[in-house]
C-alpha positions, 0 to 999 in steps of 0.5 A: 209566082208564075214568073218564077216557075217559068224562069226556073222550069228549064233547070228542072228539065236538065239532068246530069250524067257521067260517062267514060269511053275507051278505044283505039286511036290512029294519029296522022299528020303528027310530024311536020305540018307538010308531011303525012306521017302516020302512027298506026296504033294507040289508046284513047281514054276519056271521062266526062261530066255533063248535063242533058237538056232534051235533045242537047247535051253539054259536057266537060271531058278529060281525054288522053291519047297515047301512041308508040310509033311502030314504023320506027320503034322496031329499029334497034336504038330508035323509039318514038312516042306521043301523048295528047291530053285534052280538056274539051267542052263538048256539045251533042245533038241527040236524035231520040226515038226508038231503041238506038239513039244516034248523035252528033258531037263537036268540042274545043279546048286546051290540049297538051302534046308530049313527044319523046324520041330517042335515036341511039343515045340522043334524046329529044323531048318536047311539050306543047300547049295548043287548042284542040278540037273534035267532031264526031258521031255515035250511037247510044243504046239505052240499057235502062232509064239510067245507063246507056252503052255508047259507041262513037267515031271521033276526029281530033285535031289541033292547030299548027304547033310552032317548033323551031327545032323540028319544023311545025307540027299538026296533030290529027287522030281518028278514034273508035270509042266504046263506053258507058253513060250514067244519067242521074 
């Protein structure tokens, strides 16, 4: 009986949570891998379910980033947009103690990239699947035993995507996100 309680004790220390974040994103290196093309503005939305284990968290996150390139979209007849959807497994290290709870995060998972360009009457669309990753830091502000407000910075990137038509692509973005976490 003692052995059974020792084996199951870690399961009782874990608590599930759900979270959602919303904020701005800025893509860079979104063109050929050798260029430094920057897309200035966009939107980033994420949702996650996870488990808290003392100072560590493990979660599954679905995220979407979408941008319209303002450098070329304003020119008559030319538009460019990109969206990135990711399914990441993220790990967190929470630094607890006091009112604010800073944390560090890292994650990896499959990523789908969708690019649509229209130049006058010519349309170019491409879809890619690649491995994405993210690293970041943030701070949680507990509101109660169950709710916390979350503010974070996140760098997101992919490996090089092979495109035989337009040269290789490499996606990278910076995001400032705010959200809410509910722990059961």
